[in-house]
PDBQT receptor file of N, H, CA, C and O in Angstrom, charges set to zero:
ATOM      1  N   UNK A   1     -54.869  86.342  15.109  1.00  0.00    +0.000 N 
ATOM      2  CA  UNK A   1     -55.088  84.942  14.927  1.00  0.00    +0.000 C 
ATOM      3  C   UNK A   1     -53.692  84.328  14.982  1.00  0.00    +0.000 C 
ATOM      4  O   UNK A   1     -52.766  84.796  14.319  1.00  0.00    +0.000 OA
ATOM      5  N   UNK A   2     -53.544  83.170  15.863  1.00  0.00    +0.000 N 
ATOM      6  H   UNK A   2     -54.296  82.790  16.401  1.00  0.00    +0.000 HD
ATOM      7  CA  UNK A   2     -52.345  82.604  15.890  1.00  0.00    +0.000 C 
ATOM      8  C   UNK A   2     -52.370  80.994  15.487  1.00  0.00    +0.000 C 
ATOM      9  O   UNK A   2     -53.435  80.379  15.435  1.00  0.00    +0.000 OA
ATOM     10  N   UNK A   3     -51.260  80.459  15.245  1.00  0.00    +0.000 N 
ATOM     11  H   UNK A   3     -50.395  80.959  15.287  1.00  0.00    +0.000 HD
ATOM     12  CA  UNK A   3     -51.261  79.034  14.783  1.00  0.00    +0.000 C 
ATOM     13  C   UNK A   3     -50.314  78.416  15.724  1.00  0.00    +0.000 C 
ATOM     14  O   UNK A   3     -49.246  78.941  16.038  1.00  0.00    +0.000 OA
ATOM     15  N   UNK A   4     -50.737  77.284  16.165  1.00  0.00    +0.000 N 
ATOM     16  H   UNK A   4     -51.605  76.858  15.910  1.00  0.00    +0.000 HD
ATOM     17  CA  UNK A   4     -50.004  76.491  17.360  1.00  0.00    +0.000 C 
ATOM     18  C   UNK A   4     -49.760  75.159  16.804  1.00  0.00    +0.000 C 
ATOM     19  O   UNK A   4     -50.670  74.588  16.204  1.00  0.00    +0.000 OA
ATOM     20  N   UNK A   5     -48.606  74.612  16.950  1.00  0.00    +0.000 N 
ATOM     21  H   UNK A   5     -47.866  75.076  17.437  1.00  0.00    +0.000 HD
ATOM     22  CA  UNK A   5     -48.368  73.293  16.560  1.00  0.00    +0.000 C 
ATOM     23  C   UNK A   5     -47.585  72.449  17.609  1.00  0.00    +0.000 C 
ATOM     24  O   UNK A   5     -47.021  73.032  18.535  1.00  0.00    +0.000 OA
ATOM     25  N   UNK A   6     -47.537  71.212  17.502  1.00  0.00    +0.000 N 
ATOM     26  H   UNK A   6     -47.995  70.738  16.750  1.00  0.00    +0.000 HD
ATOM     27  CA  UNK A   6     -46.905  70.354  18.503  1.00  0.00    +0.000 C 
ATOM     28  C   UNK A   6     -45.985  69.263  17.763  1.00  0.00    +0.000 C 
ATOM     29  O   UNK A   6     -46.473  68.604  16.846  1.00  0.00    +0.000 OA
ATOM     30  N   UNK A   7     -44.894  69.110  18.093  1.00  0.00    +0.000 N 
ATOM     31  H   UNK A   7     -44.498  69.646  18.838  1.00  0.00    +0.000 HD
ATOM     32  CA  UNK A   7     -44.016  68.027  17.471  1.00  0.00    +0.000 C 
ATOM     33  C   UNK A   7     -43.116  67.444  18.465  1.00  0.00    +0.000 C 
ATOM     34  O   UNK A   7     -42.516  68.130  19.293  1.00  0.00    +0.000 OA
ATOM     35  N   UNK A   8     -43.024  66.121  18.373  1.00  0.00    +0.000 N 
ATOM     36  H   UNK A   8     -43.511  65.564  17.700  1.00  0.00    +0.000 HD
ATOM     37  CA  UNK A   8     -42.105  65.488  19.353  1.00  0.00    +0.000 C 
ATOM     38  C   UNK A   8     -40.901  64.903  18.578  1.00  0.00    +0.000 C 
ATOM     39  O   UNK A   8     -41.004  64.125  17.629  1.00  0.00    +0.000 OA
ATOM     40  N   UNK A   9     -39.770  65.364  19.091  1.00  0.00    +0.000 N 
ATOM     41  H   UNK A   9     -39.686  65.996  19.861  1.00  0.00    +0.000 HD
ATOM     42  CA  UNK A   9     -38.485  64.887  18.412  1.00  0.00    +0.000 C 
ATOM     43  C   UNK A   9     -38.218  63.455  18.743  1.00  0.00    +0.000 C 
ATOM     44  O   UNK A   9     -37.384  62.879  18.045  1.00  0.00    +0.000 OA
ATOM     45  N   UNK A  10     -38.775  62.826  19.662  1.00  0.00    +0.000 N 
ATOM     46  H   UNK A  10     -39.453  63.294  20.230  1.00  0.00    +0.000 HD
ATOM     47  CA  UNK A  10     -38.500  61.479  20.086  1.00  0.00    +0.000 C 
ATOM     48  C   UNK A  10     -39.295  60.516  19.344  1.00  0.00    +0.000 C 
ATOM     49  O   UNK A  10     -38.955  59.336  19.259  1.00  0.00    +0.000 OA
ATOM     50  N   UNK A  11     -40.397  61.010  18.776  1.00  0.00    +0.000 N 
ATOM     51  H   UNK A  11     -40.673  61.969  18.845  1.00  0.00    +0.000 HD
ATOM     52  CA  UNK A  11     -41.391  59.982  18.063  1.00  0.00    +0.000 C 
ATOM     53  C   UNK A  11     -40.822  59.621  16.632  1.00  0.00    +0.000 C 
ATOM     54  O   UNK A  11     -40.480  60.481  15.820  1.00  0.00    +0.000 OA
ATOM     55  N   UNK A  12     -40.765  58.457  16.441  1.00  0.00    +0.000 N 
ATOM     56  H   UNK A  12     -41.042  57.758  17.100  1.00  0.00    +0.000 HD
ATOM     57  CA  UNK A  12     -40.383  57.955  15.262  1.00  0.00    +0.000 C 
ATOM     58  C   UNK A  12     -41.352  57.279  14.372  1.00  0.00    +0.000 C 
ATOM     59  O   UNK A  12     -41.879  56.274  14.851  1.00  0.00    +0.000 OA
ATOM     60  N   UNK A  13     -41.708  57.638  13.125  1.00  0.00    +0.000 N 
ATOM     61  H   UNK A  13     -41.280  58.454  12.736  1.00  0.00    +0.000 HD
ATOM     62  CA  UNK A  13     -42.546  56.993  12.514  1.00  0.00    +0.000 C 
ATOM     63  C   UNK A  13     -42.129  55.586  11.869  1.00  0.00    +0.000 C 
ATOM     64  O   UNK A  13     -40.921  55.437  11.682  1.00  0.00    +0.000 OA
ATOM     65  N   UNK A  14     -42.902  54.635  11.540  1.00  0.00    +0.000 N 
ATOM     66  H   UNK A  14     -43.883  54.757  11.692  1.00  0.00    +0.000 HD
ATOM     67  CA  UNK A  14     -42.342  53.249  11.054  1.00  0.00    +0.000 C 
ATOM     68  C   UNK A  14     -41.639  53.494   9.771  1.00  0.00    +0.000 C 
ATOM     69  O   UNK A  14     -40.656  52.820   9.465  1.00  0.00    +0.000 OA
ATOM     70  N   UNK A  15     -42.113  54.445   9.000  1.00  0.00    +0.000 N 
ATOM     71  H   UNK A  15     -42.912  54.993   9.249  1.00  0.00    +0.000 HD
ATOM     72  CA  UNK A  15     -41.571  54.662   7.698  1.00  0.00    +0.000 C 
ATOM     73  C   UNK A  15     -40.028  55.134   7.774  1.00  0.00    +0.000 C 
ATOM     74  O   UNK A  15     -39.201  54.849   6.909  1.00  0.00    +0.000 OA
ATOM     75  N   UNK A  16     -39.776  55.846   8.854  1.00  0.00    +0.000 N 
ATOM     76  H   UNK A  16     -40.449  56.078   9.557  1.00  0.00    +0.000 HD
ATOM     77  CA  UNK A  16     -38.341  56.332   8.953  1.00  0.00    +0.000 C 
ATOM     78  C   UNK A  16     -37.311  55.436   9.742  1.00  0.00    +0.000 C 
ATOM     79  O   UNK A  16     -36.118  55.720   9.857  1.00  0.00    +0.000 OA
ATOM     80  N   UNK A  17     -37.899  54.355  10.253  1.00  0.00    +0.000 N 
ATOM     81  H   UNK A  17     -38.868  54.125  10.160  1.00  0.00    +0.000 HD
ATOM     82  CA  UNK A  17     -37.012  53.490  11.036  1.00  0.00    +0.000 C 
ATOM     83  C   UNK A  17     -37.032  51.959  10.291  1.00  0.00    +0.000 C 
ATOM     84  O   UNK A  17     -37.325  50.898  10.842  1.00  0.00    +0.000 OA
ATOM     85  N   UNK A  18     -36.659  52.149   8.964  1.00  0.00    +0.000 N 
ATOM     86  H   UNK A  18     -36.421  53.010   8.516  1.00  0.00    +0.000 HD
ATOM     87  CA  UNK A  18     -36.459  50.979   8.084  1.00  0.00    +0.000 C 
ATOM     88  C   UNK A  18     -35.143  50.186   8.406  1.00  0.00    +0.000 C 
ATOM     89  O   UNK A  18     -34.046  50.745   8.400  1.00  0.00    +0.000 OA
ATOM     90  N   UNK A  19     -35.285  49.053   8.646  1.00  0.00    +0.000 N 
ATOM     91  H   UNK A  19     -36.176  48.599   8.651  1.00  0.00    +0.000 HD
ATOM     92  CA  UNK A  19     -34.032  48.243   8.969  1.00  0.00    +0.000 C 
ATOM     93  C   UNK A  19     -33.452  47.700   7.550  1.00  0.00    +0.000 C 
ATOM     94  O   UNK A  19     -34.158  47.715   6.542  1.00  0.00    +0.000 OA
ATOM     95  N   UNK A  20     -32.164  47.238   7.546  1.00  0.00    +0.000 N 
ATOM     96  H   UNK A  20     -31.591  47.226   8.366  1.00  0.00    +0.000 HD
ATOM     97  CA  UNK A  20     -31.802  46.804   6.262  1.00  0.00    +0.000 C 
ATOM     98  C   UNK A  20     -32.490  45.537   5.843  1.00  0.00    +0.000 C 
ATOM     99  O   UNK A  20     -32.649  45.258   4.655  1.00  0.00    +0.000 OA
ATOM    100  N   UNK A  21     -32.890  44.787   6.812  1.00  0.00    +0.000 N 
ATOM    101  H   UNK A  21     -32.761  45.013   7.777  1.00  0.00    +0.000 HD
ATOM    102  CA  UNK A  21     -33.621  43.555   6.568  1.00  0.00    +0.000 C 
ATOM    103  C   UNK A  21     -35.064  43.852   5.892  1.00  0.00    +0.000 C 
ATOM    104  O   UNK A  21     -35.475  43.174   4.951  1.00  0.00    +0.000 OA
ATOM    105  N   UNK A  22     -35.789  44.916   6.453  1.00  0.00    +0.000 N 
ATOM    106  H   UNK A  22     -35.455  45.466   7.218  1.00  0.00    +0.000 HD
ATOM    107  CA  UNK A  22     -36.980  45.279   5.732  1.00  0.00    +0.000 C 
ATOM    108  C   UNK A  22     -36.812  45.978   4.521  1.00  0.00    +0.000 C 
ATOM    109  O   UNK A  22     -37.742  45.962   3.714  1.00  0.00    +0.000 OA
ATOM    110  N   UNK A  23     -35.713  46.624   4.251  1.00  0.00    +0.000 N 
ATOM    111  H   UNK A  23     -34.958  46.637   4.907  1.00  0.00    +0.000 HD
ATOM    112  CA  UNK A  23     -35.479  47.319   3.040  1.00  0.00    +0.000 C 
ATOM    113  C   UNK A  23     -35.315  46.081   1.886  1.00  0.00    +0.000 C 
ATOM    114  O   UNK A  23     -35.869  46.134   0.788  1.00  0.00    +0.000 OA
ATOM    115  N   UNK A  24     -34.480  44.990   2.322  1.00  0.00    +0.000 N 
ATOM    116  H   UNK A  24     -34.030  44.948   3.214  1.00  0.00    +0.000 HD
ATOM    117  CA  UNK A  24     -34.268  43.901   1.388  1.00  0.00    +0.000 C 
ATOM    118  C   UNK A  24     -35.562  43.199   1.075  1.00  0.00    +0.000 C 
ATOM    119  O   UNK A  24     -35.819  42.848  -0.076  1.00  0.00    +0.000 OA
ATOM    120  N   UNK A  25     -36.426  42.978   2.143  1.00  0.00    +0.000 N 
ATOM    121  H   UNK A  25     -36.217  43.263   3.078  1.00  0.00    +0.000 HD
ATOM    122  CA  UNK A  25     -37.643  42.330   1.921  1.00  0.00    +0.000 C 
ATOM    123  C   UNK A  25     -38.574  43.129   0.968  1.00  0.00    +0.000 C 
ATOM    124  O   UNK A  25     -39.232  42.572   0.090  1.00  0.00    +0.000 OA
ATOM    125  N   UNK A  26     -38.588  44.382   1.179  1.00  0.00    +0.000 N 
ATOM    126  H   UNK A  26     -38.053  44.835   1.893  1.00  0.00    +0.000 HD
ATOM    127  CA  UNK A  26     -39.540  45.280   0.279  1.00  0.00    +0.000 C 
ATOM    128  C   UNK A  26     -39.046  45.369  -1.081  1.00  0.00    +0.000 C 
ATOM    129  O   UNK A  26     -39.838  45.520  -2.011  1.00  0.00    +0.000 OA
ATOM    130  N   UNK A  27     -37.605  45.274  -1.292  1.00  0.00    +0.000 N 
ATOM    131  H   UNK A  27     -36.961  45.151  -0.536  1.00  0.00    +0.000 HD
ATOM    132  CA  UNK A  27     -37.046  45.307  -2.604  1.00  0.00    +0.000 C 
ATOM    133  C   UNK A  27     -37.341  43.993  -3.270  1.00  0.00    +0.000 C 
ATOM    134  O   UNK A  27     -37.368  43.984  -4.501  1.00  0.00    +0.000 OA
ATOM    135  N   UNK A  28     -37.562  42.899  -2.617  1.00  0.00    +0.000 N 
ATOM    136  H   UNK A  28     -37.539  42.906  -1.618  1.00  0.00    +0.000 HD
ATOM    137  CA  UNK A  28     -37.721  41.730  -3.245  1.00  0.00    +0.000 C 
ATOM    138  C   UNK A  28     -39.186  41.276  -3.290  1.00  0.00    +0.000 C 
ATOM    139  O   UNK A  28     -39.452  40.181  -3.786  1.00  0.00    +0.000 OA
ATOM    140  N   UNK A  29     -40.125  42.050  -2.805  1.00  0.00    +0.000 N 
ATOM    141  H   UNK A  29     -39.909  42.939  -2.401  1.00  0.00    +0.000 HD
ATOM    142  CA  UNK A  29     -41.562  41.632  -2.807  1.00  0.00    +0.000 C 
ATOM    143  C   UNK A  29     -42.141  41.280  -4.151  1.00  0.00    +0.000 C 
ATOM    144  O   UNK A  29     -42.999  40.401  -4.222  1.00  0.00    +0.000 OA
ATOM    145  N   UNK A  30     -41.686  41.968  -5.303  1.00  0.00    +0.000 N 
ATOM    146  H   UNK A  30     -40.988  42.682  -5.246  1.00  0.00    +0.000 HD
ATOM    147  CA  UNK A  30     -42.287  41.759  -6.551  1.00  0.00    +0.000 C 
ATOM    148  C   UNK A  30     -41.425  40.728  -7.345  1.00  0.00    +0.000 C 
ATOM    149  O   UNK A  30     -41.771  40.298  -8.445  1.00  0.00    +0.000 OA
ATOM    150  N   UNK A  31     -40.265  40.359  -6.700  1.00  0.00    +0.000 N 
ATOM    151  H   UNK A  31     -39.983  40.708  -5.806  1.00  0.00    +0.000 HD
ATOM    152  CA  UNK A  31     -39.371  39.486  -7.448  1.00  0.00    +0.000 C 
ATOM    153  C   UNK A  31     -40.006  37.962  -7.454  1.00  0.00    +0.000 C 
ATOM    154  O   UNK A  31     -40.610  37.456  -6.508  1.00  0.00    +0.000 OA
ATOM    155  N   UNK A  32     -39.762  37.400  -8.607  1.00  0.00    +0.000 N 
ATOM    156  H   UNK A  32     -39.271  37.810  -9.376  1.00  0.00    +0.000 HD
ATOM    157  CA  UNK A  32     -40.067  35.931  -8.617  1.00  0.00    +0.000 C 
ATOM    158  C   UNK A  32     -39.207  35.054  -7.779  1.00  0.00    +0.000 C 
ATOM    159  O   UNK A  32     -38.091  34.712  -8.169  1.00  0.00    +0.000 OA
ATOM    160  N   UNK A  33     -39.694  34.688  -6.650  1.00  0.00    +0.000 N 
ATOM    161  H   UNK A  33     -40.601  34.966  -6.333  1.00  0.00    +0.000 HD
ATOM    162  CA  UNK A  33     -38.837  34.019  -5.546  1.00  0.00    +0.000 C 
ATOM    163  C   UNK A  33     -39.655  32.734  -5.063  1.00  0.00    +0.000 C 
ATOM    164  O   UNK A  33     -40.862  32.561  -5.234  1.00  0.00    +0.000 OA
ATOM    165  N   UNK A  34     -38.852  31.951  -4.489  1.00  0.00    +0.000 N 
ATOM    166  H   UNK A  34     -37.871  32.092  -4.351  1.00  0.00    +0.000 HD
ATOM    167  CA  UNK A  34     -39.340  30.841  -3.794  1.00  0.00    +0.000 C 
ATOM    168  C   UNK A  34     -40.254  31.207  -2.602  1.00  0.00    +0.000 C 
ATOM    169  O   UNK A  34     -39.814  32.050  -1.821  1.00  0.00    +0.000 OA
ATOM    170  N   UNK A  35     -41.378  30.715  -2.388  1.00  0.00    +0.000 N 
ATOM    171  H   UNK A  35     -41.735  30.029  -3.023  1.00  0.00    +0.000 HD
ATOM    172  CA  UNK A  35     -42.206  31.259  -1.236  1.00  0.00    +0.000 C 
ATOM    173  C   UNK A  35     -41.551  31.120   0.112  1.00  0.00    +0.000 C 
ATOM    174  O   UNK A  35     -41.807  31.877   1.049  1.00  0.00    +0.000 OA
ATOM    175  N   UNK A  36     -40.657  30.080   0.175  1.00  0.00    +0.000 N 
ATOM    176  H   UNK A  36     -40.449  29.465  -0.585  1.00  0.00    +0.000 HD
ATOM    177  CA  UNK A  36     -40.013  29.955   1.536  1.00  0.00    +0.000 C 
ATOM    178  C   UNK A  36     -38.945  30.957   1.715  1.00  0.00    +0.000 C 
ATOM    179  O   UNK A  36     -38.727  31.425   2.832  1.00  0.00    +0.000 OA
ATOM    180  N   UNK A  37     -38.250  31.322   0.647  1.00  0.00    +0.000 N 
ATOM    181  H   UNK A  37     -38.428  30.942  -0.261  1.00  0.00    +0.000 HD
ATOM    182  CA  UNK A  37     -37.212  32.339   0.730  1.00  0.00    +0.000 C 
ATOM    183  C   UNK A  37     -37.871  33.596   0.998  1.00  0.00    +0.000 C 
ATOM    184  O   UNK A  37     -37.382  34.340   1.848  1.00  0.00    +0.000 OA
ATOM    185  N   UNK A  38     -38.939  33.931   0.369  1.00  0.00    +0.000 N 
ATOM    186  H   UNK A  38     -39.336  33.326  -0.322  1.00  0.00    +0.000 HD
ATOM    187  CA  UNK A  38     -39.730  35.241   0.710  1.00  0.00    +0.000 C 
ATOM    188  C   UNK A  38     -40.211  35.348   2.205  1.00  0.00    +0.000 C 
ATOM    189  O   UNK A  38     -40.054  36.376   2.864  1.00  0.00    +0.000 OA
ATOM    190  N   UNK A  39     -40.793  34.236   2.677  1.00  0.00    +0.000 N 
ATOM    191  H   UNK A  39     -40.920  33.401   2.141  1.00  0.00    +0.000 HD
ATOM    192  CA  UNK A  39     -41.047  34.090   4.138  1.00  0.00    +0.000 C 
ATOM    193  C   UNK A  39     -39.922  34.288   4.929  1.00  0.00    +0.000 C 
ATOM    194  O   UNK A  39     -40.022  34.904   5.990  1.00  0.00    +0.000 OA
ATOM    195  N   UNK A  40     -38.869  33.840   4.542  1.00  0.00    +0.000 N 
ATOM    196  H   UNK A  40     -38.788  33.339   3.680  1.00  0.00    +0.000 HD
ATOM    197  CA  UNK A  40     -37.498  34.105   5.524  1.00  0.00    +0.000 C 
ATOM    198  C   UNK A  40     -37.156  35.558   5.430  1.00  0.00    +0.000 C 
ATOM    199  O   UNK A  40     -36.692  36.120   6.422  1.00  0.00    +0.000 OA
ATOM    200  N   UNK A  41     -37.344  36.191   4.343  1.00  0.00    +0.000 N 
ATOM    201  H   UNK A  41     -37.721  35.735   3.537  1.00  0.00    +0.000 HD
ATOM    202  CA  UNK A  41     -37.009  37.616   4.264  1.00  0.00    +0.000 C 
ATOM    203  C   UNK A  41     -37.929  38.310   5.187  1.00  0.00    +0.000 C 
ATOM    204  O   UNK A  41     -37.482  39.101   6.017  1.00  0.00    +0.000 OA
ATOM    205  N   UNK A  42     -39.280  38.038   5.080  1.00  0.00    +0.000 N 
ATOM    206  H   UNK A  42     -39.643  37.396   4.406  1.00  0.00    +0.000 HD
ATOM    207  CA  UNK A  42     -40.303  38.724   5.895  1.00  0.00    +0.000 C 
ATOM    208  C   UNK A  42     -39.973  38.435   7.405  1.00  0.00    +0.000 C 
ATOM    209  O   UNK A  42     -40.003  39.376   8.199  1.00  0.00    +0.000 OA
ATOM    210  N   UNK A  43     -39.690  37.292   7.786  1.00  0.00    +0.000 N 
ATOM    211  H   UNK A  43     -39.666  36.528   7.140  1.00  0.00    +0.000 HD
ATOM    212  CA  UNK A  43     -39.310  36.987   9.178  1.00  0.00    +0.000 C 
ATOM    213  C   UNK A  43     -38.118  37.857   9.647  1.00  0.00    +0.000 C 
ATOM    214  O   UNK A  43     -38.084  38.454  10.723  1.00  0.00    +0.000 OA
ATOM    215  N   UNK A  44     -37.237  37.853   8.795  1.00  0.00    +0.000 N 
ATOM    216  H   UNK A  44     -37.264  37.368   7.922  1.00  0.00    +0.000 HD
ATOM    217  CA  UNK A  44     -36.004  38.598   9.107  1.00  0.00    +0.000 C 
ATOM    218  C   UNK A  44     -36.238  40.048   9.501  1.00  0.00    +0.000 C 
ATOM    219  O   UNK A  44     -35.678  40.629  10.431  1.00  0.00    +0.000 OA
ATOM    220  N   UNK A  45     -37.224  40.599   8.592  1.00  0.00    +0.000 N 
ATOM    221  H   UNK A  45     -37.679  40.127   7.837  1.00  0.00    +0.000 HD
ATOM    222  CA  UNK A  45     -37.679  41.879   8.649  1.00  0.00    +0.000 C 
ATOM    223  C   UNK A  45     -38.480  42.146  10.005  1.00  0.00    +0.000 C 
ATOM    224  O   UNK A  45     -38.234  43.163  10.654  1.00  0.00    +0.000 OA
ATOM    225  N   UNK A  46     -39.343  41.319  10.385  1.00  0.00    +0.000 N 
ATOM    226  H   UNK A  46     -39.543  40.493   9.858  1.00  0.00    +0.000 HD
ATOM    227  CA  UNK A  46     -40.142  41.439  11.463  1.00  0.00    +0.000 C 
ATOM    228  C   UNK A  46     -39.215  41.332  12.743  1.00  0.00    +0.000 C 
ATOM    229  O   UNK A  46     -39.361  42.064  13.722  1.00  0.00    +0.000 OA
ATOM    230  N   UNK A  47     -38.281  40.384  12.644  1.00  0.00    +0.000 N 
ATOM    231  H   UNK A  47     -38.162  39.789  11.849  1.00  0.00    +0.000 HD
ATOM    232  CA  UNK A  47     -37.415  40.232  13.787  1.00  0.00    +0.000 C 
ATOM    233  C   UNK A  47     -36.547  41.420  14.070  1.00  0.00    +0.000 C 
ATOM    234  O   UNK A  47     -36.294  41.701  15.242  1.00  0.00    +0.000 OA
ATOM    235  N   UNK A  48     -36.062  42.151  13.062  1.00  0.00    +0.000 N 
ATOM    236  H   UNK A  48     -36.267  41.922  12.110  1.00  0.00    +0.000 HD
ATOM    237  CA  UNK A  48     -35.279  43.199  13.186  1.00  0.00    +0.000 C 
ATOM    238  C   UNK A  48     -35.855  44.395  13.746  1.00  0.00    +0.000 C 
ATOM    239  O   UNK A  48     -35.124  45.284  14.183  1.00  0.00    +0.000 OA
ATOM    240  N   UNK A  49     -37.143  44.488  13.765  1.00  0.00    +0.000 N 
ATOM    241  H   UNK A  49     -37.737  43.766  13.410  1.00  0.00    +0.000 HD
ATOM    242  CA  UNK A  49     -38.009  45.667  14.296  1.00  0.00    +0.000 C 
ATOM    243  C   UNK A  49     -38.207  45.498  15.848  1.00  0.00    +0.000 C 
ATOM    244  O   UNK A  49     -38.608  46.445  16.526  1.00  0.00    +0.000 OA
ATOM    245  N   UNK A  50     -37.939  44.365  16.350  1.00  0.00    +0.000 N 
ATOM    246  H   UNK A  50     -37.613  43.597  15.799  1.00  0.00    +0.000 HD
ATOM    247  CA  UNK A  50     -38.314  44.153  17.805  1.00  0.00    +0.000 C 
ATOM    248  C   UNK A  50     -37.208  44.816  18.652  1.00  0.00    +0.000 C 
ATOM    249  O   UNK A  50     -37.270  44.788  19.881  1.00  0.00    +0.000 OA
TER     250      UNK A  50
């Protein structure tokens, strides 16, 4: 009986390609912040992933 697997070295999961902007956004998600400031962090995160 054999075991066969497949793995792509070029595939990146979203969890491993965290940008600094997204790390900052996630770090501040539970902080008491102005909603506008939180939205700006979220927008920077989304923009950094493009």
